[in-house]
Biopython code that builds the backbone (N, CA, C, O; Angstrom):
import numpy as np
from Bio.PDB.StructureBuilder import StructureBuilder

atoms = [
    (1, "MET", "N", (0.854, -1.161, 0.000)),
    (1, "MET", "CA", (0.000, 0.000, 0.000)),
    (1, "MET", "C", (0.898, 1.222, 0.000)),
    (1, "MET", "O", (1.736, 1.383, 0.888)),
    (2, "ASP", "N", (0.731, 2.063, -0.969)),
    (2, "ASP", "CA", (1.523, 3.285, -1.075)),
    (2, "ASP", "C", (0.690, 4.433, -0.540)),
    (2, "ASP", "O", (-0.364, 4.755, -1.088)),
    (3, "ALA", "N", (1.165, 5.048, 0.531)),
    (3, "ALA", "CA", (0.431, 6.158, 1.147)),
    (3, "ALA", "C", (1.023, 7.501, 0.744)),
    (3, "ALA", "O", (0.886, 8.479, 1.480)),
    (4, "GLY", "N", (1.676, 7.565, -0.409)),
    (4, "GLY", "CA", (2.233, 8.814, -0.886)),
    (4, "GLY", "C", (3.733, 8.923, -0.701)),
    (4, "GLY", "O", (4.247, 9.993, -0.376)),
    (5, "SER", "N", (4.426, 7.835, -0.903)),
    (5, "SER", "CA", (5.873, 7.839, -0.670)),
    (5, "SER", "C", (6.617, 8.425, -1.859)),
    (5, "SER", "O", (6.018, 8.808, -2.864)),
    (6, "CYS", "N", (7.928, 8.485, -1.724)),
    (6, "CYS", "CA", (8.796, 8.992, -2.794)),
    (6, "CYS", "C", (9.127, 7.894, -3.803)),
    (6, "CYS", "O", (9.889, 8.137, -4.738)),
    (7, "ASN", "N", (8.580, 6.710, -3.639)),
    (7, "ASN", "CA", (8.776, 5.519, -4.478)),
    (7, "ASN", "C", (10.107, 4.823, -4.255)),
    (7, "ASN", "O", (10.429, 3.882, -4.980)),
    (8, "GLY", "N", (10.886, 5.254, -3.281)),
    (8, "GLY", "CA", (12.134, 4.568, -2.966)),
    (8, "GLY", "C", (11.893, 3.158, -2.467)),
    (8, "GLY", "O", (12.575, 2.224, -2.888)),
    (9, "CYS", "N", (10.924, 2.996, -1.571)),
    (9, "CYS", "CA", (10.614, 1.670, -1.029)),
    (9, "CYS", "C", (9.996, 0.768, -2.093)),
    (9, "CYS", "O", (10.262, -0.434, -2.109)),
    (10, "GLU", "N", (9.178, 1.327, -2.979)),
    (10, "GLU", "CA", (8.567, 0.520, -4.038)),
    (10, "GLU", "C", (9.624, -0.014, -4.988)),
    (10, "GLU", "O", (9.513, -1.141, -5.471)),
    (11, "ILE", "N", (10.662, 0.795, -5.263)),
    (11, "ILE", "CA", (11.746, 0.340, -6.135)),
    (11, "ILE", "C", (12.479, -0.828, -5.480)),
    (11, "ILE", "O", (12.816, -1.808, -6.144)),
    (12, "GLU", "N", (12.723, -0.719, -4.175)),
    (12, "GLU", "CA", (13.385, -1.814, -3.455)),
    (12, "GLU", "C", (12.514, -3.068, -3.443)),
    (12, "GLU", "O", (13.021, -4.171, -3.648)),
    (13, "ASN", "N", (11.212, -2.913, -3.205)),
    (13, "ASN", "CA", (10.307, -4.071, -3.197)),
    (13, "ASN", "C", (10.242, -4.735, -4.562)),
    (13, "ASN", "O", (10.278, -5.961, -4.661)),
    (14, "ALA", "N", (10.146, -3.932, -5.615)),
    (14, "ALA", "CA", (10.085, -4.485, -6.965)),
    (14, "ALA", "C", (11.384, -5.197, -7.318)),
    (14, "ALA", "O", (11.360, -6.233, -7.982)),
    (15, "ALA", "N", (12.507, -4.659, -6.886)),
    (15, "ALA", "CA", (13.801, -5.285, -7.181)),
    (15, "ALA", "C", (13.916, -6.655, -6.522)),
    (15, "ALA", "O", (14.565, -7.552, -7.061)),
    (16, "ALA", "N", (13.297, -6.818, -5.371)),
    (16, "ALA", "CA", (13.357, -8.107, -4.674)),
    (16, "ALA", "C", (12.652, -9.211, -5.456)),
    (16, "ALA", "O", (12.964, -10.388, -5.275)),
    (17, "PHE", "N", (11.713, -8.853, -6.317)),
    (17, "PHE", "CA", (10.961, -9.849, -7.081)),
    (17, "PHE", "C", (11.449, -9.989, -8.517)),
    (17, "PHE", "O", (10.861, -10.734, -9.300)),
    (18, "ARG", "N", (12.504, -9.289, -8.865)),
    (18, "ARG", "CA", (13.090, -9.411, -10.198)),
    (18, "ARG", "C", (13.962, -10.667, -10.250)),
    (18, "ARG", "O", (14.253, -11.253, -9.207)),
    (19, "PRO", "N", (14.385, -11.091, -11.447)),
    (19, "PRO", "CA", (15.131, -12.351, -11.579)),
    (19, "PRO", "C", (16.428, -12.433, -10.776)),
    (19, "PRO", "O", (16.853, -13.533, -10.423)),
    (20, "VAL", "N", (17.062, -11.315, -10.480)),
    (20, "VAL", "CA", (18.339, -11.367, -9.760)),
    (20, "VAL", "C", (18.152, -11.929, -8.350)),
    (20, "VAL", "O", (18.903, -12.810, -7.929)),
    (21, "TYR", "N", (17.152, -11.424, -7.619)),
    (21, "TYR", "CA", (16.922, -11.881, -6.247)),
    (21, "TYR", "C", (15.823, -12.935, -6.154)),
    (21, "TYR", "O", (15.889, -13.815, -5.296)),
    (22, "ASP", "N", (14.821, -12.863, -7.015)),
    (22, "ASP", "CA", (13.757, -13.858, -7.148)),
    (22, "ASP", "C", (13.136, -14.272, -5.810)),
    (22, "ASP", "O", (13.204, -15.437, -5.420)),
    (23, "ALA", "N", (12.538, -13.315, -5.122)),
    (23, "ALA", "CA", (11.909, -13.590, -3.828)),
    (23, "ALA", "C", (10.743, -14.570, -3.947)),
    (23, "ALA", "O", (10.422, -15.258, -2.978)),
    (24, "GLU", "N", (10.104, -14.646, -5.113)),
    (24, "GLU", "CA", (8.984, -15.577, -5.290)),
    (24, "GLU", "C", (9.410, -17.029, -5.160)),
    (24, "GLU", "O", (8.581, -17.891, -4.870)),
    (25, "ALA", "N", (10.677, -17.312, -5.369)),
    (25, "ALA", "CA", (11.165, -18.682, -5.213)),
    (25, "ALA", "C", (11.095, -19.134, -3.756)),
    (25, "ALA", "O", (11.113, -20.333, -3.479)),
    (26, "TYR", "N", (11.015, -18.178, -2.820)),
    (26, "TYR", "CA", (10.964, -18.494, -1.394)),
    (26, "TYR", "C", (9.567, -18.404, -0.805)),
    (26, "TYR", "O", (9.395, -18.577, 0.402)),
    (27, "GLY", "N", (8.560, -18.136, -1.640)),
    (27, "GLY", "CA", (7.188, -18.171, -1.153)),
    (27, "GLY", "C", (6.360, -16.915, -1.326)),
    (27, "GLY", "O", (5.202, -17.033, -1.729)),
    (28, "PRO", "N", (6.865, -15.713, -1.052)),
    (28, "PRO", "CA", (5.997, -14.535, -1.166)),
    (28, "PRO", "C", (5.641, -14.228, -2.614)),
    (28, "PRO", "O", (6.438, -14.444, -3.527)),
    (29, "ARG", "N", (4.420, -13.716, -2.806)),
    (29, "ARG", "CA", (3.954, -13.295, -4.131)),
    (29, "ARG", "C", (3.337, -11.927, -4.030)),
    (29, "ARG", "O", (2.738, -11.591, -3.008)),
    (30, "LEU", "N", (3.468, -11.136, -5.062)),
    (30, "LEU", "CA", (2.808, -9.832, -5.120)),
    (30, "LEU", "C", (1.429, -10.023, -5.736)),
    (30, "LEU", "O", (1.302, -10.575, -6.830)),
    (31, "VAL", "N", (0.397, -9.567, -5.033)),
    (31, "VAL", "CA", (-0.971, -9.648, -5.537)),
    (31, "VAL", "C", (-1.597, -8.264, -5.456)),
    (31, "VAL", "O", (-1.264, -7.479, -4.568)),
    (32, "ALA", "N", (-2.492, -7.967, -6.369)),
    (32, "ALA", "CA", (-3.108, -6.645, -6.398)),
    (32, "ALA", "C", (-4.297, -6.506, -5.445)),
    (32, "ALA", "O", (-4.322, -5.560, -4.658)),
    (33, "PRO", "N", (-5.286, -7.410, -5.482)),
    (33, "PRO", "CA", (-6.446, -7.214, -4.610)),
    (33, "PRO", "C", (-6.126, -7.575, -3.153)),
    (33, "PRO", "O", (-5.455, -8.576, -2.901)),
    (34, "PRO", "N", (-6.592, -6.780, -2.209)),
    (34, "PRO", "CA", (-6.274, -7.046, -0.804)),
    (34, "PRO", "C", (-6.878, -8.338, -0.271)),
    (34, "PRO", "O", (-6.342, -8.897, 0.686)),
    (35, "TRP", "N", (-7.966, -8.834, -0.843)),
    (35, "TRP", "CA", (-8.582, -10.051, -0.318)),
    (35, "TRP", "C", (-7.749, -11.296, -0.650)),
    (35, "TRP", "O", (-8.020, -12.368, -0.110)),
    (36, "HIS", "N", (-6.753, -11.179, -1.518)),
    (36, "HIS", "CA", (-5.843, -12.285, -1.806)),
    (36, "HIS", "C", (-4.552, -12.190, -0.995)),
    (36, "HIS", "O", (-3.724, -13.099, -1.046)),
    (37, "ALA", "N", (-4.375, -11.108, -0.254)),
    (37, "ALA", "CA", (-3.112, -10.861, 0.447)),
    (37, "ALA", "C", (-3.143, -11.398, 1.880)),
    (37, "ALA", "O", (-4.161, -11.311, 2.566)),
    (38, "ASP", "N", (-2.028, -11.946, 2.309)),
    (38, "ASP", "CA", (-1.848, -12.354, 3.698)),
    (38, "ASP", "C", (-1.170, -11.255, 4.506)),
    (38, "ASP", "O", (-1.312, -11.185, 5.727)),
    (39, "MET", "N", (-0.428, -10.393, 3.802)),
    (39, "MET", "CA", (0.323, -9.334, 4.452)),
    (39, "MET", "C", (0.373, -8.137, 3.510)),
    (39, "MET", "O", (0.381, -8.298, 2.290)),
    (40, "ALA", "N", (0.406, -6.946, 4.079)),
    (40, "ALA", "CA", (0.521, -5.728, 3.285)),
    (40, "ALA", "C", (1.733, -4.940, 3.747)),
    (40, "ALA", "O", (1.988, -4.818, 4.945)),
    (41, "LEU", "N", (2.474, -4.408, 2.791)),
    (41, "LEU", "CA", (3.581, -3.510, 3.095)),
    (41, "LEU", "C", (3.083, -2.090, 2.919)),
    (41, "LEU", "O", (2.536, -1.741, 1.874)),
    (42, "LEU", "N", (3.271, -1.285, 3.927)),
    (42, "LEU", "CA", (2.822, 0.103, 3.911)),
    (42, "LEU", "C", (4.025, 1.001, 3.726)),
    (42, "LEU", "O", (4.963, 0.955, 4.521)),
    (43, "THR", "N", (4.010, 1.821, 2.683)),
    (43, "THR", "CA", (5.101, 2.753, 2.424)),
    (43, "THR", "C", (4.548, 4.162, 2.327)),
    (43, "THR", "O", (3.403, 4.362, 1.919)),
    (44, "GLY", "N", (5.347, 5.119, 2.695)),
    (44, "GLY", "CA", (4.953, 6.517, 2.595)),
    (44, "GLY", "C", (4.358, 7.052, 3.874)),
    (44, "GLY", "O", (3.956, 6.285, 4.749)),
    (45, "PRO", "N", (4.301, 8.368, 3.986)),
    (45, "PRO", "CA", (3.744, 8.994, 5.185)),
    (45, "PRO", "C", (2.233, 8.792, 5.249)),
    (45, "PRO", "O", (1.527, 9.068, 4.279)),
    (46, "VAL", "N", (1.744, 8.322, 6.362)),
    (46, "VAL", "CA", (0.320, 8.057, 6.504)),
    (46, "VAL", "C", (-0.347, 9.331, 7.003)),
    (46, "VAL", "O", (-0.321, 9.631, 8.197)),
    (47, "THR", "N", (-0.939, 10.070, 6.087)),
    (47, "THR", "CA", (-1.579, 11.339, 6.429)),
    (47, "THR", "C", (-3.040, 11.117, 6.782)),
    (47, "THR", "O", (-3.563, 10.009, 6.664)),
    (48, "ARG", "N", (-3.687, 12.184, 7.217)),
    (48, "ARG", "CA", (-5.106, 12.111, 7.570)),
    (48, "ARG", "C", (-5.943, 11.651, 6.388)),
    (48, "ARG", "O", (-6.884, 10.876, 6.562)),
    (49, "ASN", "N", (-5.615, 12.118, 5.187)),
    (49, "ASN", "CA", (-6.396, 11.757, 4.005)),
    (49, "ASN", "C", (-6.263, 10.284, 3.636)),
    (49, "ASN", "O", (-7.177, 9.716, 3.038)),
    (50, "MET", "N", (-5.156, 9.663, 3.975)),
    (50, "MET", "CA", (-4.938, 8.259, 3.635)),
    (50, "MET", "C", (-5.430, 7.300, 4.712)),
    (50, "MET", "O", (-5.456, 6.091, 4.483)),
    (51, "GLY", "N", (-5.817, 7.801, 5.870)),
    (51, "GLY", "CA", (-6.252, 6.944, 6.964)),
    (51, "GLY", "C", (-7.430, 6.060, 6.612)),
    (51, "GLY", "O", (-7.376, 4.848, 6.825)),
    (52, "GLN", "N", (-8.484, 6.635, 6.083)),
    (52, "GLN", "CA", (-9.692, 5.874, 5.746)),
    (52, "GLN", "C", (-9.454, 4.863, 4.625)),
    (52, "GLN", "O", (-9.867, 3.713, 4.771)),
    (53, "PRO", "N", (-8.806, 5.235, 3.504)),
    (53, "PRO", "CA", (-8.535, 4.212, 2.481)),
    (53, "PRO", "C", (-7.670, 3.065, 2.985)),
    (53, "PRO", "O", (-7.862, 1.919, 2.579)),
    (54, "LEU", "N", (-6.724, 3.360, 3.862)),
    (54, "LEU", "CA", (-5.885, 2.291, 4.407)),
    (54, "LEU", "C", (-6.685, 1.370, 5.318)),
    (54, "LEU", "O", (-6.483, 0.156, 5.303)),
    (55, "ARG", "N", (-7.588, 1.936, 6.110)),
    (55, "ARG", "CA", (-8.435, 1.100, 6.967)),
    (55, "ARG", "C", (-9.362, 0.221, 6.124)),
    (55, "ARG", "O", (-9.598, -0.934, 6.477)),
    (56, "ARG", "N", (-9.886, 0.746, 5.022)),
    (56, "ARG", "CA", (-10.738, -0.052, 4.135)),
    (56, "ARG", "C", (-9.957, -1.189, 3.485)),
    (56, "ARG", "O", (-10.452, -2.310, 3.370)),
    (57, "THR", "N", (-8.738, -0.888, 3.066)),
    (57, "THR", "CA", (-7.899, -1.926, 2.469)),
    (57, "THR", "C", (-7.581, -3.001, 3.479)),
    (57, "THR", "O", (-7.626, -4.188, 3.158)),
    (58, "GLU", "N", (-7.259, -2.602, 4.706)),
    (58, "GLU", "CA", (-6.974, -3.570, 5.755)),
    (58, "GLU", "C", (-8.208, -4.411, 6.077)),
    (58, "GLU", "O", (-8.092, -5.612, 6.323)),
    (59, "ALA", "N", (-9.375, -3.794, 6.078)),
    (59, "ALA", "CA", (-10.616, -4.526, 6.367)),
    (59, "ALA", "C", (-10.934, -5.548, 5.278)),
    (59, "ALA", "O", (-11.574, -6.563, 5.553)),
    (60, "ALA", "N", (-10.492, -5.289, 4.042)),
    (60, "ALA", "CA", (-10.749, -6.214, 2.938)),
    (60, "ALA", "C", (-9.829, -7.427, 2.978)),
    (60, "ALA", "O", (-10.092, -8.424, 2.305)),
    (61, "MET", "N", (-8.761, -7.354, 3.751)),
    (61, "MET", "CA", (-7.821, -8.478, 3.845)),
    (61, "MET", "C", (-8.417, -9.579, 4.704)),
    (61, "MET", "O", (-9.193, -9.316, 5.622)),
    (62, "ALA", "N", (-8.042, -10.827, 4.394)),
    (62, "ALA", "CA", (-8.513, -11.963, 5.173)),
    (62, "ALA", "C", (-7.804, -12.018, 6.518)),
    (62, "ALA", "O", (-6.701, -11.492, 6.673)),
    (63, "GLU", "N", (-8.444, -12.656, 7.485)),
    (63, "GLU", "CA", (-7.832, -12.858, 8.807)),
    (63, "GLU", "C", (-6.826, -13.990, 8.717)),
    (63, "GLU", "O", (-7.065, -14.902, 7.926)),
    (64, "PRO", "N", (-5.750, -14.017, 9.435)),
    (64, "PRO", "CA", (-5.188, -12.947, 10.243)),
    (64, "PRO", "C", (-4.510, -11.916, 9.352)),
    (64, "PRO", "O", (-3.887, -12.261, 8.348)),
    (65, "ARG", "N", (-4.635, -10.671, 9.722)),
    (65, "ARG", "CA", (-4.082, -9.561, 8.953)),
    (65, "ARG", "C", (-2.727, -9.153, 9.501)),
    (65, "ARG", "O", (-2.489, -9.182, 10.709)),
    (66, "LEU", "N", (-1.852, -8.777, 8.593)),
    (66, "LEU", "CA", (-0.566, -8.246, 9.004)),
    (66, "LEU", "C", (-0.219, -7.085, 8.092)),
    (66, "LEU", "O", (-0.152, -7.246, 6.873)),
    (67, "VAL", "N", (0.000, -5.931, 8.668)),
    (67, "VAL", "CA", (0.423, -4.750, 7.927)),
    (67, "VAL", "C", (1.776, -4.346, 8.480)),
    (67, "VAL", "O", (1.923, -4.121, 9.681)),
    (68, "ILE", "N", (2.766, -4.254, 7.600)),
    (68, "ILE", "CA", (4.105, -3.874, 8.024)),
    (68, "ILE", "C", (4.455, -2.540, 7.377)),
    (68, "ILE", "O", (4.434, -2.402, 6.153)),
    (69, "ALA", "N", (4.777, -1.562, 8.215)),
    (69, "ALA", "CA", (5.195, -0.242, 7.736)),
    (69, "ALA", "C", (6.699, -0.279, 7.515)),
    (69, "ALA", "O", (7.462, -0.555, 8.441)),
    (70, "VAL", "N", (7.123, 0.000, 6.289)),
    (70, "VAL", "CA", (8.546, -0.051, 5.956)),
    (70, "VAL", "C", (9.051, 1.335, 5.574)),
    (70, "VAL", "O", (8.282, 2.208, 5.174)),
    (71, "GLY", "N", (10.348, 1.510, 5.705)),
    (71, "GLY", "CA", (10.978, 2.765, 5.347)),
    (71, "GLY", "C", (11.012, 3.744, 6.503)),
    (71, "GLY", "O", (10.738, 3.385, 7.648)),
    (72, "ASP", "N", (11.348, 4.977, 6.192)),
    (72, "ASP", "CA", (11.392, 6.028, 7.207)),
    (72, "ASP", "C", (10.096, 6.820, 7.270)),
    (72, "ASP", "O", (9.784, 7.396, 8.312)),
    (73, "CYS", "N", (9.341, 6.864, 6.196)),
    (73, "CYS", "CA", (8.150, 7.718, 6.141)),
    (73, "CYS", "C", (6.961, 7.132, 6.892)),
    (73, "CYS", "O", (6.315, 7.836, 7.668)),
    (74, "ALA", "N", (6.667, 5.866, 6.676)),
    (74, "ALA", "CA", (5.448, 5.278, 7.236)),
    (74, "ALA", "C", (5.472, 5.131, 8.754)),
    (74, "ALA", "O", (4.503, 5.526, 9.402)),
    (75, "PRO", "N", (6.532, 4.582, 9.355)),
    (75, "PRO", "CA", (6.467, 4.371, 10.800)),
    (75, "PRO", "C", (6.748, 5.591, 11.642)),
    (75, "PRO", "O", (6.443, 5.586, 12.834)),
    (76, "ALA", "N", (7.313, 6.627, 11.077)),
    (76, "ALA", "CA", (7.749, 7.764, 11.891)),
    (76, "ALA", "C", (7.102, 9.058, 11.456)),
    (76, "ALA", "O", (6.487, 9.128, 10.392)),
    (77, "VAL", "N", (7.235, 10.058, 12.257)),
    (77, "VAL", "CA", (6.726, 11.389, 11.927)),
    (77, "VAL", "C", (7.633, 12.054, 10.903)),
    (77, "VAL", "O", (7.146, 12.789, 10.043)),
    (78, "HIS", "N", (8.923, 11.820, 10.971)),
    (78, "HIS", "CA", (9.896, 12.398, 10.049)),
    (78, "HIS", "C", (9.794, 11.688, 8.716)),
    (78, "HIS", "O", (9.527, 10.487, 8.750)),
    (79, "PRO", "N", (9.972, 12.274, 7.559)),
    (79, "PRO", "CA", (10.367, 13.640, 7.281)),
    (79, "PRO", "C", (9.211, 14.552, 6.904)),
    (79, "PRO", "O", (9.423, 15.755, 6.748)),
    (80, "TYR", "N", (8.005, 14.037, 6.751)),
    (80, "TYR", "CA", (6.903, 14.846, 6.230)),
    (80, "TYR", "C", (5.933, 15.326, 7.299)),
    (80, "TYR", "O", (4.876, 15.859, 6.962)),
    (81, "GLN", "N", (6.253, 15.156, 8.557)),
    (81, "GLN", "CA", (5.396, 15.562, 9.666)),
    (81, "GLN", "C", (4.016, 14.914, 9.600)),
    (81, "GLN", "O", (3.024, 15.509, 10.021)),
    (82, "ALA", "N", (3.957, 13.706, 9.076)),
    (82, "ALA", "CA", (2.695, 12.959, 9.054)),
    (82, "ALA", "C", (2.542, 12.213, 10.373)),
    (82, "ALA", "O", (3.516, 12.023, 11.101)),
    (83, "ARG", "N", (1.341, 11.797, 10.674)),
    (83, "ARG", "CA", (1.126, 11.016, 11.900)),
    (83, "ARG", "C", (1.646, 9.605, 11.731)),
    (83, "ARG", "O", (1.780, 9.112, 10.611)),
    (84, "ALA", "N", (1.936, 8.960, 12.838)),
    (84, "ALA", "CA", (2.512, 7.609, 12.789)),
    (84, "ALA", "C", (1.501, 6.618, 12.233)),
    (84, "ALA", "O", (0.292, 6.790, 12.392)),
    (85, "ALA", "N", (2.013, 5.573, 11.575)),
    (85, "ALA", "CA", (1.157, 4.576, 10.944)),
    (85, "ALA", "C", (0.343, 3.804, 11.967)),
    (85, "ALA", "O", (-0.752, 3.341, 11.648)),
    (86, "ARG", "N", (0.837, 3.654, 13.167)),
    (86, "ARG", "CA", (0.107, 2.884, 14.182)),
    (86, "ARG", "C", (-1.227, 3.521, 14.539)),
    (86, "ARG", "O", (-2.155, 2.825, 14.950)),
    (87, "ARG", "N", (-1.332, 4.817, 14.388)),
    (87, "ARG", "CA", (-2.594, 5.492, 14.692)),
    (87, "ARG", "C", (-3.609, 5.319, 13.570)),
    (87, "ARG", "O", (-4.810, 5.468, 13.796)),
    (88, "ARG", "N", (-3.147, 5.009, 12.372)),
    (88, "ARG", "CA", (-4.027, 4.932, 11.209)),
    (88, "ARG", "C", (-4.463, 3.515, 10.867)),
    (88, "ARG", "O", (-5.597, 3.304, 10.437)),
    (89, "VAL", "N", (-3.574, 2.541, 11.053)),
    (89, "VAL", "CA", (-3.868, 1.163, 10.690)),
    (89, "VAL", "C", (-3.649, 0.306, 11.926)),
    (89, "VAL", "O", (-2.655, 0.486, 12.630)),
    (90, "SER", "N", (-4.556, -0.622, 12.203)),
    (90, "SER", "CA", (-4.538, -1.325, 13.482)),
    (90, "SER", "C", (-3.411, -2.337, 13.633)),
    (90, "SER", "O", (-2.656, -2.239, 14.601)),
    (91, "GLY", "N", (-3.254, -3.294, 12.744)),
    (91, "GLY", "CA", (-2.281, -4.365, 12.945)),
    (91, "GLY", "C", (-0.941, -4.094, 12.312)),
    (91, "GLY", "O", (-0.543, -4.796, 11.382)),
    (92, "THR", "N", (-0.233, -3.090, 12.797)),
    (92, "THR", "CA", (0.961, -2.651, 12.109)),
    (92, "THR", "C", (2.233, -3.084, 12.822)),
    (92, "THR", "O", (2.379, -2.886, 14.028)),
    (93, "GLY", "N", (3.144, -3.672, 12.072)),
    (93, "GLY", "CA", (4.504, -3.920, 12.531)),
    (93, "GLY", "C", (5.407, -2.878, 11.902)),
    (93, "GLY", "O", (5.040, -2.282, 10.890)),
    (94, "ILE", "N", (6.551, -2.647, 12.460)),
    (94, "ILE", "CA", (7.431, -1.578, 11.994)),
    (94, "ILE", "C", (8.773, -2.165, 11.549)),
    (94, "ILE", "O", (9.384, -2.952, 12.272)),
    (95, "THR", "N", (9.225, -1.776, 10.351)),
    (95, "THR", "CA", (10.559, -2.094, 9.874)),
    (95, "THR", "C", (11.217, -0.770, 9.478)),
    (95, "THR", "O", (11.046, -0.310, 8.349)),
    (96, "PRO", "N", (11.970, -0.154, 10.402)),
    (96, "PRO", "CA", (12.563, 1.151, 10.099)),
    (96, "PRO", "C", (13.732, 1.036, 9.138)),
    (96, "PRO", "O", (14.259, -0.050, 8.898)),
    (97, "GLY", "N", (14.128, 2.181, 8.591)),
    (97, "GLY", "CA", (15.305, 2.216, 7.749)),
    (97, "GLY", "C", (14.977, 2.451, 6.296)),
    (97, "GLY", "O", (14.101, 3.256, 5.980)),
    (98, "TRP", "N", (15.664, 1.762, 5.408)),
    (98, "TRP", "CA", (15.514, 1.864, 3.963)),
    (98, "TRP", "C", (15.797, 3.260, 3.473)),
    (98, "TRP", "O", (15.021, 3.803, 2.687)),
    (99, "ARG", "N", (16.880, 3.853, 3.910)),
    (99, "ARG", "CA", (17.232, 5.198, 3.414)),
    (99, "ARG", "C", (18.021, 5.098, 2.153)),
    (99, "ARG", "O", (18.409, 6.118, 1.584)),
]
sb = StructureBuilder()
sb.init_structure("model")
sb.init_model(0)
sb.init_chain("A")
sb.init_seg("    ")
for serial, (resi, resn, name, xyz) in enumerate(atoms, 1):
    if name == "N":
        sb.init_residue(resn, " ", resi, " ")
    sb.init_atom(name, np.array(xyz, "f"), 0.0, 1.0, " ", f" {name:<3s}", serial, name[0])
structure = sb.get_structure()
């Protein structure tokens, strides 16, 4: 789920599924509809405007739900002064970094 990021994290995620690293060989798959997903990666600053769409996407996912906020934008207030992802999406894990 892209909440308005700079696309740095999306480039890293896409690279993991390219032939060089081939993450799909180890089990994970990229799927578009949330009802087919077991886990969602959240990138970008989670602003007030993105709160409701993110909650709807999370609600469409099957149980058990797992949302992981990656990068510097989603889990933290820095750099865009957005609110933390934990306040916007309920089942969130945090993976900081990816600068």
